[in-house]
KOLNUVO-247163 format. One line per 8 residues: their letters; for each residue x, y, z of C-alpha. Coordinates in Angstrom, 1 decimal, padded with zeros to 4 digits, always signed. Example, Ala and Ser with C-alpha at 12.3 -4.5 7.8 and 13.67 -1.06 7.14 Angstrom:
REM residues 2
AS) +012.3/-004.5/+007.8; +013.7/-001.1/+007.1
END
This chain:
REM residues 748
MKLYDQDL) -025.5/+034.7/+036.7; -022.3/+032.9/+037.5; -020.8/+033.6/+041.0; -017.0/+033.4/+041.5; -015.2/+032.3/+044.7; -015.2/+035.4/+046.9; -012.1/+034.5/+048.8; -010.3/+034.2/+045.5
LDTLTDGF) -011.6/+037.5/+044.2; -010.4/+039.3/+047.4; -006.8/+038.1/+046.7; -006.8/+040.1/+043.4; -004.7/+043.3/+043.2; -007.2/+044.7/+040.6; -010.6/+045.9/+041.3; -013.4/+043.4/+040.3
ISIDKNFT) -017.1/+044.1/+039.6; -019.6/+041.8/+037.9; -023.0/+042.9/+036.5; -026.0/+041.1/+035.0; -027.6/+042.0/+031.7; -029.7/+044.7/+033.5; -026.5/+046.3/+034.8; -027.3/+045.2/+038.3
IVQVNKVQ) -024.1/+044.8/+040.4; -023.7/+041.1/+041.4; -020.2/+040.8/+042.9; -017.3/+043.1/+043.9; -014.0/+042.5/+045.7; -012.2/+044.4/+048.4; -010.0/+046.4/+046.0; -013.2/+047.6/+044.3
ESIAGLSR) -014.6/+048.6/+047.7; -011.4/+050.6/+048.4; -011.5/+052.3/+044.9; -015.2/+053.3/+045.1; -015.1/+054.1/+048.8; -018.3/+052.1/+049.2; -018.9/+048.9/+051.1; -019.9/+045.7/+049.3
EDQIGNNL) -023.4/+046.0/+050.7; -023.7/+049.5/+049.3; -022.9/+048.3/+045.8; -024.4/+044.8/+045.3; -028.0/+045.0/+044.0; -027.7/+048.6/+042.8; -027.6/+049.6/+039.1; -024.1/+050.3/+037.9
IDLYFSTP) -025.2/+053.3/+035.8; -027.2/+054.9/+038.6; -024.3/+054.4/+041.0; -021.3/+055.5/+039.0; -022.4/+057.2/+035.7; -025.3/+059.5/+036.6; -023.5/+062.7/+037.3; -023.0/+065.4/+034.7
ETKDSPTI) -019.3/+064.7/+034.5; -019.8/+060.9/+033.9; -023.0/+060.6/+031.9; -021.2/+061.1/+028.6; -018.6/+058.4/+029.5; -018.0/+055.8/+026.7; -017.7/+053.1/+029.3; -021.4/+052.1/+029.2
GIYQKVFS) -021.3/+051.8/+025.4; -018.3/+049.5/+025.7; -020.1/+047.3/+028.3; -023.0/+047.1/+025.9; -020.7/+046.1/+023.1; -019.3/+043.2/+025.2; -022.8/+042.1/+025.9; -023.8/+042.2/+022.2
QNQSISFS) -020.6/+040.7/+020.6; -019.7/+038.4/+023.5; -016.1/+039.4/+023.1; -013.6/+040.9/+025.6; -012.5/+044.5/+025.3; -009.7/+046.4/+027.0; -009.5/+050.2/+027.3; -008.3/+053.0/+029.4
EFYAPLST) -010.7/+055.5/+031.1; -010.4/+058.7/+033.1; -013.0/+058.6/+035.9; -013.6/+062.3/+036.8; -015.3/+061.8/+040.2; -012.1/+060.1/+041.5; -009.7/+062.0/+039.3; -008.1/+058.7/+038.5
WFQVEVHP) -007.1/+056.9/+035.3; -008.0/+053.2/+035.0; -007.0/+050.4/+032.7; -010.2/+048.4/+032.3; -010.7/+044.8/+031.0; -014.3/+043.8/+030.3; -015.0/+040.1/+029.7; -018.2/+038.2/+028.9
SEGGIYAL) -019.4/+035.8/+031.6; -022.3/+033.3/+032.1; -025.4/+035.5/+032.4; -023.5/+038.8/+032.3; -020.1/+040.4/+032.3; -017.3/+041.3/+034.7; -014.6/+044.1/+034.7; -011.2/+044.4/+036.2
FKDITNKK) -009.9/+047.9/+037.1; -006.2/+048.9/+037.5; -005.2/+052.4/+038.6; -002.8/+053.8/+035.9; -002.9/+057.4/+036.9; +000.9/+057.5/+037.5; +001.4/+055.9/+034.1; -000.7/+058.7/+032.5
IHESLYRE) +001.2/+061.3/+034.4; +004.4/+059.9/+033.0; +002.9/+059.8/+029.5; +002.0/+063.5/+029.9; +005.5/+064.3/+030.9; +006.7/+062.3/+028.0; +004.6/+064.2/+025.6; +006.0/+067.4/+026.9
KENLHVKY) +009.4/+066.1/+026.1; +008.8/+065.1/+022.5; +012.3/+065.9/+021.5; +013.4/+063.4/+024.1; +011.1/+060.9/+022.5; +012.8/+061.4/+019.2; +016.2/+060.8/+020.7; +014.9/+057.6/+022.3
ADAMPQMA) +013.3/+056.6/+019.0; +016.6/+057.2/+017.1; +018.4/+055.0/+019.7; +016.0/+052.1/+019.3; +017.1/+049.1/+017.3; +013.7/+049.0/+015.5; +012.4/+051.4/+012.9; +010.2/+053.9/+014.8
FISDEKGN) +007.7/+056.7/+013.8; +005.5/+059.3/+015.4; +002.2/+060.6/+013.9; -000.4/+063.2/+014.9; -003.8/+062.2/+016.2; -005.1/+061.9/+012.5; -002.3/+059.5/+011.6; -000.1/+061.9/+009.6
ITYFNSRH) +003.5/+060.8/+010.0; +005.5/+063.6/+011.6; +008.7/+061.7/+012.3; +010.7/+058.5/+011.2; +013.9/+057.5/+012.9; +017.2/+057.1/+011.1; +016.8/+053.2/+010.9; +013.6/+053.7/+008.9
YAYFGLAP) +015.4/+055.7/+006.2; +018.4/+053.4/+006.2; +016.1/+050.3/+005.7; +014.2/+051.9/+002.8; +017.2/+053.8/+001.4; +015.3/+057.1/+001.4; +016.3/+060.6/+002.2; +015.1/+062.2/+005.5
NDQIGWKW) +011.5/+063.6/+005.5; +010.4/+061.2/+002.6; +007.1/+059.5/+003.4; +006.0/+062.2/+005.8; +002.3/+062.4/+006.2; +000.5/+059.6/+004.3; +003.0/+059.4/+001.4; +004.0/+055.9/+002.5
KSQSMHHP) +000.7/+054.6/+001.0; +001.9/+055.4/-002.6; +005.6/+054.8/-002.3; +005.5/+051.0/-002.4; +007.1/+050.4/+000.9; +004.5/+047.6/+001.7; +004.0/+044.4/-000.2; +001.1/+044.9/-002.7
EDLERTIK) -000.8/+042.0/-001.0; -000.5/+043.7/+002.5; -001.0/+047.4/+001.7; -004.8/+047.5/+001.7; -005.2/+045.6/+005.0; -002.5/+047.8/+006.5; -004.4/+051.0/+005.7; -007.6/+049.5/+006.9
RWSHSLST) -006.0/+048.4/+010.3; -004.3/+051.8/+010.8; -007.6/+053.6/+010.0; -009.4/+051.4/+012.5; -007.0/+052.3/+015.3; -007.2/+056.0/+014.4; -011.0/+055.9/+014.6; -011.3/+053.8/+017.7
GEDYSIEY) -008.2/+054.6/+019.7; -007.3/+050.9/+020.0; -003.6/+049.9/+020.0; -002.3/+049.3/+016.5; -000.7/+045.9/+015.8; -000.2/+044.1/+012.4; +002.2/+041.9/+010.6; +003.2/+042.8/+007.0
RLRRHDGE) +006.1/+042.7/+004.5; +008.2/+045.8/+003.9; +010.5/+046.2/+000.9; +014.1/+046.9/+001.8; +016.3/+049.2/-000.3; +017.7/+046.1/-002.2; +014.2/+045.1/-003.2; +013.8/+042.2/-000.8
FRWHLGRA) +010.5/+042.0/+001.2; +010.9/+041.1/+004.8; +008.3/+040.5/+007.4; +007.8/+043.1/+010.2; +005.6/+043.5/+013.2; +004.1/+047.0/+013.2; +002.9/+048.4/+016.5; +001.6/+051.8/+017.6
VPIRDRNG) +000.1/+053.1/+020.9; -001.8/+056.4/+021.3; -000.4/+059.1/+023.5; -003.2/+060.9/+025.4; -003.6/+064.0/+027.6; -004.8/+063.7/+031.1; -008.4/+063.8/+029.8; -007.8/+060.8/+027.6
KILQWFGT) -007.7/+062.7/+024.3; -005.2/+061.3/+021.8; -002.4/+063.7/+021.0; +000.0/+061.5/+019.1; +000.8/+058.0/+018.1; +004.1/+056.3/+018.7; +005.0/+053.3/+016.7; +007.7/+050.8/+015.7
NTDIHENK) +008.4/+048.2/+013.0; +010.3/+045.2/+014.3; +011.9/+042.7/+011.9; +010.3/+039.3/+012.5; +011.3/+037.8/+009.1; +013.2/+034.7/+010.5; +010.5/+034.1/+013.0; +007.8/+034.3/+010.3
LREQELRQ) +009.7/+031.8/+008.1; +010.0/+029.5/+011.1; +006.2/+029.9/+011.6; +005.5/+029.0/+008.0; +007.8/+026.0/+008.2; +006.0/+024.9/+011.4; +002.6/+025.4/+009.7; +003.8/+023.3/+006.8
KTSELEKQ) +005.0/+020.5/+009.1; +001.7/+020.7/+011.0; -000.2/+020.3/+007.7; +001.9/+017.3/+006.9; +001.1/+015.8/+010.3; -002.6/+016.5/+009.8; -002.3/+014.7/+006.4; -000.7/+011.7/+008.1
EAQYKGIF) -003.3/+011.8/+010.8; -006.0/+011.6/+008.1; -004.3/+008.6/+006.5; -004.1/+006.8/+009.8; -007.7/+007.7/+010.5; -008.8/+005.4/+007.7; -007.1/+002.5/+009.4; -008.3/+003.7/+012.8
ETANDAFM) -011.9/+003.6/+011.6; -011.7/+000.2/+009.9; -009.9/-001.7/+012.6; -011.6/-004.6/+014.4; -010.1/-003.8/+017.7; -011.3/-000.8/+019.8; -009.1/+002.2/+019.9; -009.6/+004.6/+022.8
IFDEDGIL) -007.8/+007.9/+023.3; -007.8/+009.5/+026.8; -006.6/+012.8/+027.9; -004.2/+012.9/+030.9; -007.1/+013.1/+033.3; -008.4/+009.7/+032.0; -011.4/+011.2/+030.1; -012.1/+009.6/+026.7
VEANPACC) -011.7/+012.1/+023.9; -011.8/+009.8/+020.8; -013.0/+006.3/+019.9; -013.3/+004.3/+016.7; -016.5/+002.6/+015.5; -015.3/-000.8/+016.9; -015.0/+000.8/+020.4; -018.6/+002.1/+020.2
NMHGYPYE) -020.0/-001.2/+018.9; -018.0/-003.2/+021.6; -019.4/-001.1/+024.5; -022.9/-000.5/+023.0; -022.7/+003.3/+023.2; -023.4/+005.8/+020.4; -020.3/+007.9/+019.6; -021.8/+011.0/+021.1
EMIGLTGT) -022.4/+009.2/+024.5; -019.0/+007.4/+024.4; -017.0/+010.6/+024.2; -016.5/+012.1/+027.6; -016.7/+008.9/+029.6; -014.1/+008.0/+032.2; -012.8/+004.6/+033.3; -015.4/+004.4/+036.0
DFVHPGDI) -018.2/+004.5/+033.4; -017.1/+001.3/+031.5; -014.4/-000.4/+033.5; -015.6/-003.2/+035.8; -015.6/-002.1/+039.4; -013.2/-004.9/+040.3; -010.7/-003.6/+037.7; -010.8/+000.2/+038.4
GKFVKFVI) -007.3/-000.2/+040.1; -005.9/-001.5/+036.8; -007.4/+001.5/+034.9; -005.8/+003.9/+037.4; -002.4/+002.1/+037.0; -002.9/+002.3/+033.2; -003.3/+006.1/+033.3; -000.3/+006.5/+035.6
DVQNGKRF) +002.1/+004.2/+033.7; +001.2/+005.7/+030.3; +001.6/+009.2/+031.7; +005.1/+008.2/+032.7; +005.9/+007.1/+029.2; +005.5/+003.4/+029.8; +003.8/+000.8/+027.7; +001.0/-001.0/+029.5
NVSARHVR) -000.8/-004.2/+028.8; -003.3/-006.1/+031.0; -006.3/-008.4/+030.9; -009.3/-006.8/+032.5; -013.1/-006.5/+032.3; -015.2/-003.8/+030.8; -019.0/-003.3/+031.1; -021.3/-002.6/+028.2
KNGEPFFI) -024.0/+000.0/+028.3; -026.6/-002.7/+029.1; -024.6/-003.8/+032.1; -023.1/-006.9/+030.6; -019.5/-007.5/+031.6; -017.0/-008.8/+029.1; -013.3/-009.7/+029.1; -010.7/-007.6/+027.2
DVVGSPIL) -007.0/-007.5/+026.5; -005.7/-003.9/+026.4; -002.4/-002.5/+025.3; -001.7/+001.2/+026.2; +001.0/+003.6/+025.2; +001.6/+007.4/+025.2; +000.8/+009.3/+022.0; +000.5/+012.9/+020.8
FGGKKHLL) -003.0/+013.7/+019.8; -003.9/+017.2/+018.7; -000.4/+018.3/+019.6; -000.9/+017.3/+023.3; +000.1/+014.2/+025.3; -002.7/+011.6/+025.4; -003.1/+008.0/+026.3; -003.9/+005.3/+023.6
AVVRDVSE) -005.5/+002.0/+024.6; -006.0/-000.7/+022.0; -008.8/-003.0/+023.3; -009.7/-006.5/+022.1; -012.9/-008.3/+023.2; -011.6/-011.8/+024.3; -014.7/-012.9/+026.3; -015.1/-016.3/+024.7
KEVALKKE) -011.4/-017.0/+024.6; -010.9/-015.7/+028.2; -013.4/-018.1/+029.6; -011.6/-021.0/+028.0; -008.2/-019.7/+029.0; -009.3/-019.2/+032.6; -010.4/-022.9/+032.7; -007.0/-024.0/+031.4
RKAQENLK) -005.0/-021.6/+033.6; -003.0/-020.3/+030.6; -004.2/-016.8/+030.4; -000.9/-015.1/+031.2; +001.0/-017.1/+028.6; -001.4/-016.2/+025.9; -001.5/-012.5/+026.9; +002.3/-012.3/+026.6
NRENEMRA) +002.1/-013.9/+023.1; -000.4/-011.4/+022.0; +001.6/-008.5/+023.3; +004.4/-009.4/+020.8; +001.8/-009.3/+018.1; +000.7/-005.7/+018.7; +002.2/-003.3/+016.3; +001.7/+000.3/+015.4
LANSIPQL) -001.8/+001.2/+014.2; -000.8/+001.7/+010.6; +001.0/-001.7/+010.4; -001.3/-004.0/+012.3; -002.3/-006.1/+009.3; -000.1/-008.7/+007.6; -000.9/-007.7/+004.1; +000.6/-005.0/+001.9
AWMTDSEG) -001.7/-002.0/+002.3; -002.2/+001.3/+000.5; -004.5/+004.3/+000.4; -005.5/+006.7/-002.4; -007.5/+009.9/-002.8; -010.8/+010.0/-004.5; -009.1/+010.1/-007.9; -007.0/+007.0/-007.3
WIHWYNDR) -003.8/+008.8/-006.6; -001.9/+006.6/-004.1; -000.4/+008.7/-001.3; +000.3/+006.1/+001.5; +001.6/+002.6/+001.9; +002.2/+000.6/+005.0; +005.7/-000.6/+006.1; +005.1/-004.0/+004.7
WYEYTGTS) +004.8/-002.6/+001.2; +008.2/-000.9/+001.5; +009.7/-004.0/+003.2; +008.5/-006.2/+000.3; +009.3/-003.9/-002.7; +012.4/-002.1/-001.3; +011.0/+001.2/-002.6; +010.2/+004.6/-001.1
IEEMEGWG) +007.1/+006.9/-001.1; +008.8/+009.2/-003.6; +009.1/+006.3/-006.0; +005.6/+004.8/-005.4; +003.4/+008.0/-005.0; +000.6/+008.4/-007.5; +001.0/+005.8/-010.3; +004.6/+004.9/-009.3
WTKVHHPD) +003.3/+001.5/-008.2; +003.5/+000.4/-011.9; +007.3/+000.1/-011.5; +006.9/-003.1/-009.4; +004.4/-004.8/-011.7; +005.4/-007.5/-014.3; +005.8/-005.9/-017.7; +003.6/-008.6/-019.2
HVDKIVEF) +000.7/-007.6/-017.0; +001.1/-003.9/-016.1; -000.8/-002.5/-019.1; -003.9/-004.6/-018.5; -003.8/-003.9/-014.8; -003.6/-000.1/-015.4; -006.6/-000.3/-017.8; -008.6/-002.4/-015.3
VKDAWNQE) -007.7/-000.1/-012.3; -008.7/+003.1/-014.1; -012.0/+001.6/-015.0; -012.5/+000.4/-011.4; -011.9/+003.9/-010.0; -014.7/+005.2/-012.1; -017.1/+002.4/-011.0; -016.7/+003.4/-007.3
KPWELTFP) -017.3/-000.3/-006.3; -015.2/-002.8/-004.4; -012.9/-004.8/-006.7; -010.3/-007.5/-006.7; -007.6/-008.7/-009.1; -004.6/-011.1/-009.1; -001.2/-010.2/-010.5; +002.5/-010.6/-009.8
LRRKDGAF) +004.5/-008.0/-007.8; +008.2/-007.6/-007.9; +010.0/-008.3/-004.6; +013.1/-006.2/-003.7; +015.3/-009.1/-004.8; +013.8/-009.0/-008.3; +011.6/-012.1/-007.9; +007.9/-011.8/-008.8
RWFLTRAI) +005.2/-013.3/-006.5; +001.5/-013.5/-007.1; -000.9/-011.4/-005.0; -004.6/-011.1/-004.6; -005.5/-007.4/-004.5; -008.7/-006.1/-003.0; -009.8/-002.4/-002.8; -012.9/-000.8/-001.2
PIFDSAGN) -014.2/+002.8/-001.7; -014.7/+005.0/+001.4; -017.5/+007.5/+001.3; -018.3/+010.5/+003.6; -021.7/+011.0/+005.3; -023.0/+012.7/+002.1; -022.2/+009.7/+000.0; -019.2/+011.3/-001.7
LTRWFGTN) -016.2/+009.1/-002.5; -013.2/+010.4/-000.4; -010.6/+007.7/-000.7; -009.8/+004.0/-001.5; -008.2/+001.5/+000.9; -006.6/-001.6/-000.5; -004.6/-004.6/+000.4; -002.3/-007.1/-001.5
TDIHEEKI) -002.4/-010.6/-000.1; +000.4/-013.1/-001.1; -001.1/-016.1/-002.9; +002.0/-017.2/-004.7; +002.0/-020.8/-003.5; -001.7/-021.2/-004.1; -001.3/-019.8/-007.6; +001.6/-022.1/-008.5
NAQKLEQT) -000.2/-025.1/-007.0; -003.3/-024.2/-009.1; -001.1/-023.9/-012.3; +000.5/-027.3/-011.5; -002.9/-028.8/-010.9; -004.1/-027.5/-014.2; -000.9/-028.8/-016.0; -001.4/-032.2/-014.4
GNELKAAV) -005.0/-032.2/-015.5; -003.9/-031.4/-019.1; -001.3/-034.1/-018.9; -003.8/-036.6/-017.7; -006.2/-035.6/-020.5; -003.4/-036.1/-023.0; -002.5/-039.5/-021.5; -006.1/-040.6/-021.7
ASRDEFLS) -006.3/-039.5/-025.3; -003.0/-041.4/-026.1; -004.4/-044.5/-024.3; -007.6/-044.3/-026.3; -005.7/-043.9/-029.5; -003.3/-046.7/-028.6; -006.2/-049.1/-027.8; -007.9/-048.2/-031.0
IASHELKT) -004.8/-048.9/-033.0; -003.8/-052.0/-031.0; -007.2/-053.5/-031.3; -007.1/-053.1/-035.0; -003.5/-054.2/-035.4; -003.9/-057.3/-033.2; -007.3/-058.3/-034.6; -006.2/-058.3/-038.3
PLTTLSLQ) -003.4/-061.0/-038.0; -005.5/-063.0/-035.6; -008.4/-063.1/-038.1; -006.0/-064.0/-040.9; -004.3/-066.6/-038.8; -007.7/-068.2/-037.8; -008.6/-068.3/-041.5; -005.3/-069.8/-042.5
LEILGMQL) -005.6/-072.5/-039.8; -009.1/-073.4/-041.0; -007.8/-073.7/-044.6; -004.9/-075.8/-043.4; -007.2/-078.2/-041.6; -009.4/-078.6/-044.7; -006.3/-079.2/-046.8; -005.0/-081.9/-044.4
SSDTPQNE) -008.3/-083.7/-044.6; -008.2/-083.8/-048.3; -005.6/-084.8/-051.0; -004.1/-081.3/-051.2; -000.8/-081.2/-053.1; +002.4/-080.7/-050.9; +003.3/-077.4/-052.4; -000.1/-075.9/-051.5
LLETVNMT) +000.2/-077.1/-048.0; +003.6/-075.5/-047.7; +002.2/-072.2/-049.0; -000.6/-072.2/-046.4; +001.9/-072.9/-043.7; +004.2/-070.1/-044.8; +001.3/-067.6/-044.8; +000.4/-068.8/-041.3
EQQVSRLD) +003.9/-068.3/-040.1; +003.9/-064.7/-041.5; +000.8/-063.9/-039.4; +002.4/-065.5/-036.3; +005.6/-063.4/-036.9; +003.5/-060.3/-037.2; +001.8/-061.0/-033.9; +005.1/-061.7/-032.3
KLVSNLLD) +006.5/-058.3/-033.4; +003.4/-056.4/-032.1; +003.6/-058.2/-028.7; +007.4/-057.6/-028.6; +006.9/-053.9/-029.2; +004.4/-053.7/-026.3; +006.8/-055.6/-024.1; +009.6/-053.2/-025.1
ITRIRSGA) +007.5/-050.2/-024.0; +006.8/-051.9/-020.7; +010.5/-052.5/-020.1; +011.4/-048.9/-021.0; +008.8/-047.6/-018.6; +010.0/-049.8/-015.8; +013.7/-049.0/-016.3; +014.4/-052.7/-017.2
ANPVFAPF) +015.6/-052.0/-020.8; +019.3/-051.2/-019.9; +021.6/-052.3/-022.7; +024.0/-055.3/-022.4; +027.1/-054.3/-024.3; +029.1/-056.8/-026.4; +031.6/-056.3/-029.3; +030.5/-057.0/-032.9
KLEEFTQG) +031.4/-055.9/-036.4; +028.8/-053.4/-037.7; +029.0/-053.9/-041.5; +028.8/-057.7/-041.2; +025.9/-057.2/-038.7; +024.1/-054.9/-041.1; +024.5/-057.3/-044.1; +022.9/-060.1/-041.9
IVKQHSFS) +019.9/-057.9/-041.1; +019.3/-057.1/-044.8; +019.7/-060.7/-045.8; +017.3/-061.8/-042.9; +014.6/-059.5/-044.2; +015.2/-059.9/-047.9; +011.8/-061.4/-048.5; +010.0/-058.4/-047.0
LEESRLEV) +012.3/-056.0/-048.9; +011.6/-057.8/-052.1; +007.9/-057.5/-051.5; +008.2/-053.8/-050.9; +010.6/-053.4/-053.8; +013.0/-051.5/-051.6; +016.7/-051.7/-052.7; +019.2/-051.4/-049.8
KLCFEEEI) +022.7/-050.2/-050.5; +025.4/-050.2/-047.8; +028.1/-047.4/-047.9; +030.6/-048.2/-045.1; +034.0/-046.5/-045.2; +035.5/-049.3/-043.2; +034.6/-052.3/-041.1; +034.2/-051.0/-037.5
EVLWDRNQ) +033.9/-053.0/-034.3; +031.4/-051.5/-031.9; +030.6/-052.3/-028.3; +026.8/-052.1/-028.4; +023.8/-054.2/-027.3; +023.4/-056.3/-030.4; +019.7/-057.2/-029.9; +018.7/-053.6/-029.2
IEQVFVNI) +020.7/-052.2/-032.1; +019.1/-054.8/-034.4; +015.7/-053.4/-033.4; +017.0/-049.9/-034.4; +018.1/-051.1/-037.9; +015.1/-053.3/-038.5; +012.6/-050.5/-037.4; +014.2/-047.9/-039.7
ILNAGKYA) +014.7/-050.3/-042.7; +011.2/-051.9/-042.5; +009.7/-048.4/-042.1; +011.4/-047.4/-045.3; +009.9/-050.5/-047.0; +006.5/-049.6/-045.6; +006.4/-045.8/-046.4; +009.0/-045.6/-049.3
AGSELQIL) +008.2/-048.8/-051.2; +009.7/-049.0/-054.7; +012.5/-046.7/-053.8; +016.2/-047.0/-052.7; +017.5/-046.9/-049.2; +021.2/-046.0/-048.6; +022.8/-046.9/-045.2; +025.9/-044.7/-044.8
CKRDESFL) +028.5/-045.2/-042.0; +031.3/-042.9/-041.0; +033.5/-042.7/-038.0; +033.9/-039.3/-036.2; +036.5/-039.7/-033.5; +034.8/-041.7/-030.7; +031.3/-041.6/-032.4; +029.9/-043.5/-035.2
NLEFKDNG) +027.5/-041.6/-037.5; +024.9/-043.6/-039.4; +022.5/-042.2/-042.1; +019.5/-044.1/-043.4; +018.5/-042.2/-046.6; +015.6/-043.1/-048.9; +014.1/-041.3/-051.9; +010.5/-042.0/-051.0
PGIAKEKQ) +007.5/-039.6/-050.7; +009.0/-037.8/-047.5; +007.3/-036.8/-044.3; +005.3/-033.6/-043.8; +007.1/-030.9/-041.8; +004.5/-030.7/-039.1; +004.9/-034.4/-038.3; +008.6/-034.6/-038.2
SLIFEKYI) +008.8/-033.4/-034.6; +006.2/-036.0/-033.5; +007.3/-039.3/-035.2; +009.5/-040.2/-032.2; +006.5/-040.0/-029.8; +004.4/-043.0/-028.7; +001.6/-044.1/-031.0; +002.6/-041.6/-033.8
RATSSRKT) +002.8/-042.8/-037.4; +004.0/-040.9/-040.4; +000.5/-041.5/-041.9; -002.8/-041.7/-040.1; -004.2/-044.1/-042.7; -005.4/-047.5/-041.3; -004.1/-049.1/-044.5; -000.6/-048.8/-042.9
SGLGLGLF) -000.2/-051.3/-040.2; +001.7/-050.8/-036.9; +001.2/-049.4/-033.4; +003.3/-046.3/-034.0; +005.9/-047.5/-031.4; +008.8/-048.4/-033.6; +010.5/-045.0/-033.8; +009.7/-044.3/-030.1
ITKQIVEG) +011.5/-047.5/-029.2; +014.3/-046.7/-031.6; +014.9/-043.3/-030.0; +014.9/-044.9/-026.4; +017.5/-047.5/-027.5; +019.8/-044.9/-029.2; +019.6/-042.6/-026.2; +020.2/-045.6/-023.9
HGGQISVK) +023.5/-046.0/-025.8; +024.4/-042.4/-025.1; +023.5/-041.4/-028.7; +021.1/-039.2/-030.6; +018.7/-039.7/-033.5; +017.1/-037.1/-035.8; +015.2/-036.8/-039.0; +015.3/-034.6/-042.1
SELGKGTS) +012.7/-034.9/-044.8; +011.1/-033.0/-047.6; +007.9/-034.0/-049.3; +008.6/-035.6/-052.7; +012.3/-035.8/-052.1; +012.7/-038.5/-049.4; +013.7/-039.0/-045.8; +017.0/-039.2/-044.0
FHVSIPIR) +017.4/-040.6/-040.4; +020.7/-039.6/-038.7; +022.0/-041.8/-035.8; +025.1/-040.9/-033.8; +026.3/-043.3/-031.1; +029.5/-043.6/-029.1; +031.6/-046.5/-030.5; +032.1/-047.6/-026.9
PEPV) +029.4/-046.1/-024.7; +029.8/-045.7/-020.9; +027.9/-048.4/-019.0; +024.5/-047.2/-017.6
END
């Protein structure tokens, strides 16, 4: 049985008595001695019932039953009692205690006398009720309403004497949802004599329901018998609305607390929440792991339980500073459950937890680092740098972060998400995140994510997200499911990590690889063509020289010797052209092929080229016609332009043998437009965009000689003169090359 401080009990103005479960009196105070007229020694150790409730006038008292009810229900009860042996009314409060109960007695005899006088002046009660600002009523002991004041009738818009008796139950004055519990509560007070108190909605005469606090107290005679009930209805509508608003805000705060709890539980640092007395009331898993305690043992510890004895002063200062609203950071030592000390960095700040002021400490284990820093005497500098890195709990990670419910509905993002996207929670809630995804990716992402929610397994995916300035950057997204102790999925936690530079570099690397593969393929193709093209004239030249040697050692006629020499010269010329093309490619790549401009007349120049290659043109049966509107003097590189004309003309002889080639020339202001038009077999459409590339020939047949460099060199020369070259062709109808060059190009 719990004993209370006797000196403290003796200062009470009410009588005090405590009893154990056997009704044996354990403690009384001086007021109780005075009330009972018995000394403390005469009461303690005696049975309460034998001492106070054994006479005929007290044996039927309900008091013992009320005491037994407090014992059985472990709930406090307050009641008034007329104690006949002392002719005194008492207000009694009975409370459960450890191993028993205790009661407080207050003499209310004068109050009861006044109540009796008040009952004798019921008309005066009515006048008082009518003068009250609230609605008021009086009922008999059975609850039948005998009187409503004028404010009642004004509120409901009823005529006097309406709702008398129990009519109010059927006249819809209460909200339908409140009527049943109102009747039940009123009936309970009538049957028990307890004060009546309830909140309900009453319909005003204009149909609006407003919240009221209904109260009624019994009016008793000097023997405690209920004669009447006096009650009021007080308008609490505005207060009730404020309560509802407060509850809603509280619910929102609880929701936010649940969101932060996810981060709280997954953080690597220890989070410790203390009450204002320095007692630990909450800790995250990292804290328990760091200190080696199970959660149940960790909660309730104080600083002296885990702070190193040499740093207790720092802990005390931490509590004082944070209580005063200051942020606190320090390096200190904690001690694990097994006695092992370790170094920590701690940052503290005041927070509200459970609606009350608490102290938050964020603790990081820096044991290894602290040893190194101590040797180098740089501990303070590093601590200051880390202080600047500490952020609010929800925004302590560098990535974009978010949280969903178990169905995948996103309801929280960290600040970095909003800073990056420039959005708000109203825009992003639920599936609003699709607004910041690239339109080319969003459908596939949504499909993937929906499937991932159903799998309930960690997942990751890369995709671009739109920044607030409209730019898209690549992110690596990871998400993990969070389950409760029963294994039920409760929510998802995810992060978006910026990998834009890595993604772009990977794409560039892939592109470079493809280009290298293409270059190697081009090289192999070139080597294949070059080996064939160089080997053929060399073989022929060797054979011709052998024949020439045989002819010189015999009496071969002069004309046959000349024919062999001519054939040998043709093969040498062919080799010279192949080597010249290779040298031209080298010069173009090295930037050494810049033109040297000099004036010359174009038509005369063209006639000379046709004449120079007449033998080849006759062999290919290609007829060349010149169509120049006028003789025009140009300022071009004569040698390079000669390559252009020769390449196009000889190509026509090679691919359009037996046809006609027209060379048309027309001035267009400062440009000269040339067209080389044949009526040969034409070029396939798919090859027209490729013929100006290196090692590309109009036909892939090895019967057609050449390295596939002529038109590539031609295009480089034309563009080096500030001009352009293009081709139009149709199978079976011929080919036309269009060349447009400034008459006097700007020097490169």
